[in-house]
ZAMARGU-4260 file (C-alpha; in steps of 0.2 Angstrom, whole numbers, plus 5000, padded with zeros to 4 digits):
<rodrens>
0) 5468/5360/5505 | 5458/5368/5519 | 5467/5381/5530 | 5455/5384/5544 | 5458/5368/5554
5) 5476/5373/5557 | 5475/5392/5558 | 5476/5392/5577 | 5490/5380/5578 | 5499/5389/5564
10) 5497/5405/5573 | 5505/5398/5589 | 5519/5389/5580 | 5523/5404/5569 | 5522/5416/5583
15) 5535/5406/5593 | 5547/5406/5578 | 5544/5423/5571 | 5557/5432/5581 | 5570/5419/5576
20) 5565/5419/5558 | 5561/5437/5555 | 5579/5441/5549 | 5586/5443/5532 | 5600/5432/5536
25) 5587/5418/5538 | 5578/5423/5522 | 5592/5425/5511 | 5594/5407/5507 | 5576/5407/5500
30) 5578/5424/5492 | 5596/5425/5486 | 5592/5439/5473 | 5583/5450/5485 | 5592/5466/5491
35) 5588/5466/5510 | 5599/5481/5513 | 5587/5492/5505 | 5570/5492/5514 | 5557/5503/5523
40) 5553/5489/5536 | 5555/5497/5554 | 5555/5480/5562 | 5557/5463/5553 | 5546/5455/5565
45) 5532/5463/5556 | 5535/5451/5542 | 5529/5433/5545 | 5527/5417/5536 | 5509/5413/5531
50) 5513/5395/5530 | 5515/5391/5512 | 5533/5395/5505 | 5538/5406/5490 | 5526/5402/5476
55) 5517/5389/5487 | 5501/5399/5482 | 5504/5399/5463 | 5500/5415/5454 | 5492/5413/5437
60) 5501/5419/5421 | 5492/5422/5404 | 5475/5417/5410 | 5462/5410/5398 | 5445/5419/5396
65) 5428/5414/5390 | 5412/5424/5385 | 5401/5427/5400 | 5387/5419/5391 | 5397/5403/5391
70) 5400/5403/5409 | 5387/5392/5419 | 5397/5387/5435 | 5397/5404/5444 | 5382/5408/5456
75) 5374/5425/5453 | 5379/5432/5470 | 5397/5427/5469 | 5410/5441/5469 | 5421/5445/5454
80) 5434/5458/5452 | 5429/5469/5437 | 5443/5477/5426 | 5437/5489/5413 | 5450/5498/5402
85) 5445/5510/5389 | 5444/5502/5372 | 5445/5484/5378 | 5432/5471/5382 | 5428/5471/5401
90) 5435/5457/5411 | 5429/5448/5427 | 5441/5439/5438 | 5431/5427/5450 | 5435/5427/5468
95) 5433/5409/5468 | 5449/5407/5458 | 5459/5422/5466 | 5456/5415/5484 | 5467/5401/5479
100) 5480/5410/5468 | 5479/5428/5474 | 5488/5436/5459 | 5484/5435/5440 | 5497/5442/5428
105) 5487/5447/5413 | 5488/5458/5397 | 5473/5469/5393 | 5476/5477/5376 | 5493/5486/5378
110) 5492/5486/5397 | 5500/5473/5407 | 5491/5471/5423 | 5492/5462/5440 | 5475/5458/5447
115) 5478/5454/5465 | 5467/5448/5480 | 5472/5445/5498 | 5459/5434/5506 | 5464/5438/5523
120) 5460/5456/5522 | 5448/5455/5507 | 5457/5468/5497 | 5455/5467/5478 | 5467/5479/5469
125) 5473/5479/5451 | 5490/5487/5446 | 5499/5491/5430 | 5514/5480/5430 | 5525/5493/5421
130) 5539/5501/5432 | 5552/5513/5424 | 5549/5505/5407 | 5551/5487/5413 | 5536/5475/5413
135) 5536/5465/5430 | 5528/5449/5434 | 5522/5445/5451 | 5521/5430/5463 | 5516/5426/5480
140) 5530/5427/5493 | 5521/5417/5506 | 5525/5431/5518 | 5512/5442/5527 | 5514/5459/5534
145) 5499/5465/5545 | 5490/5450/5539 | 5491/5457/5521 | 5499/5448/5507 | 5517/5452/5502
150) 5520/5450/5484 | 5536/5449/5475 | 5542/5453/5457 | 5551/5439/5448 | 5563/5451/5439
155) 5572/5458/5455 | 5563/5448/5469 | 5559/5465/5477 | 5544/5463/5490 | 5528/5473/5488
160) 5514/5477/5500 | 5498/5471/5491 | 5486/5483/5500 | 5495/5499/5494 | 5506/5493/5479
165) 5522/5499/5487 | 5539/5491/5487 | 5545/5488/5504 | 5561/5477/5502 | 5574/5477/5488
170) 5577/5487/5472 | 5560/5494/5471 | 5558/5500/5489 | 5547/5515/5490 | 5541/5513/5472
175) 5523/5514/5469 | 5513/5503/5457 | 5500/5512/5447 | 5482/5507/5452 | 5470/5504/5439
180) 5451/5506/5439 | 5444/5491/5447 | 5431/5485/5459 | 5422/5470/5467 | 5404/5466/5462
185) 5393/5451/5460 | 5393/5440/5445 | 5375/5446/5441 | 5380/5464/5442 | 5395/5461/5430
190) 5385/5451/5417 | 5370/5463/5417 | 5381/5478/5413 | 5393/5468/5402 | 5383/5454/5392
195) 5397/5454/5380 | 5411/5454/5393 | 5424/5441/5396 | 5427/5430/5412 | 5443/5421/5417
200) 5441/5403/5414 | 5444/5390/5428 | 5463/5387/5430 | 5470/5370/5427 | 5475/5367/5445
205) 5469/5354/5457 | 5459/5366/5468 | 5442/5365/5476 | 5437/5381/5467 | 5421/5388/5474
210) 5424/5382/5492 | 5432/5393/5505 | 5449/5387/5512 | 5447/5400/5526 | 5432/5393/5535
215) 5429/5402/5552 | 5441/5415/5548 | 5428/5428/5548 | 5423/5424/5566 | 5440/5424/5573
220) 5444/5436/5587 | 5460/5442/5579 | 5466/5443/5561 | 5478/5429/5556 | 5496/5433/5561
225) 5492/5451/5566 | 5499/5459/5581 | 5495/5478/5578 | 5481/5488/5584 | 5463/5482/5582
230) 5450/5491/5572 | 5442/5507/5580 | 5424/5510/5584 | 5421/5492/5590 | 5421/5485/5573
235) 5424/5466/5574 | 5441/5462/5567 | 5436/5451/5553 | 5417/5453/5551 | 5419/5471/5546
240) 5428/5467/5530 | 5427/5480/5517 | 5433/5480/5499 | 5442/5496/5494 | 5441/5499/5476
245) 5445/5512/5463 | 5431/5515/5451 | 5429/5528/5437 | 5417/5543/5440 | 5414/5556/5454
250) 5416/5543/5468 | 5434/5537/5466 | 5435/5526/5481 | 5421/5514/5487 | 5419/5503/5502
255) 5407/5488/5500 | 5401/5479/5515 | 5404/5462/5507 | 5400/5452/5522 | 5383/5460/5525
260) 5379/5458/5507 | 5382/5439/5509 | 5394/5440/5494 | 5407/5429/5503
</rodrens>
């Protein structure tokens, strides 16, 4: 499935229909368990369909892993999301898989995690899936807000903004997920630092892993399905993509110029 050929057509079509469809009364048939009366959305037009329906982009549950020494199909400069939790073997989640699935529900030791990646805004963030003593599992809603993925939890079907890990619609509105130390780096960097680490194995889906379904997106004049203010300081809207990551140590927040490093 290649998304680039119909990005422009989808933008026009969805823009024409967004006002009519940006209404909980329209969505409640697809989301009968979501409490739309509780939300922090100022204008429902902010939330648009990205094209695929609920779970049209399938999240991965209980992924399989192999030793990094047994992985031979990933190029050294390909990006992975590294997750390192004290006392556990470091794990790498290749962007080649997350681009097609966006969410991985995993368990690392005693910590249930959601490794998330929005390919439209290049944001890779890992969250603790525990909220008030309940372990949540997350799926892809098919909705976008400010060109960023809207996740949902399967337990209450509340909606969550991926870039900040905050509930925006439903029972968990205003609830913040705990972010875990995570960052994006090249496969070579990860394996050099963690020769005994683990890497997520290729999912058993019929996808063109390793190819980019968003060809030409980086050179588009506006982000996909975004109507807000453009970036300041003359930064090109898509070419200036950065990855915000939380990493242990004195410097807690990093911004990598992934595009300039030719990692994607």
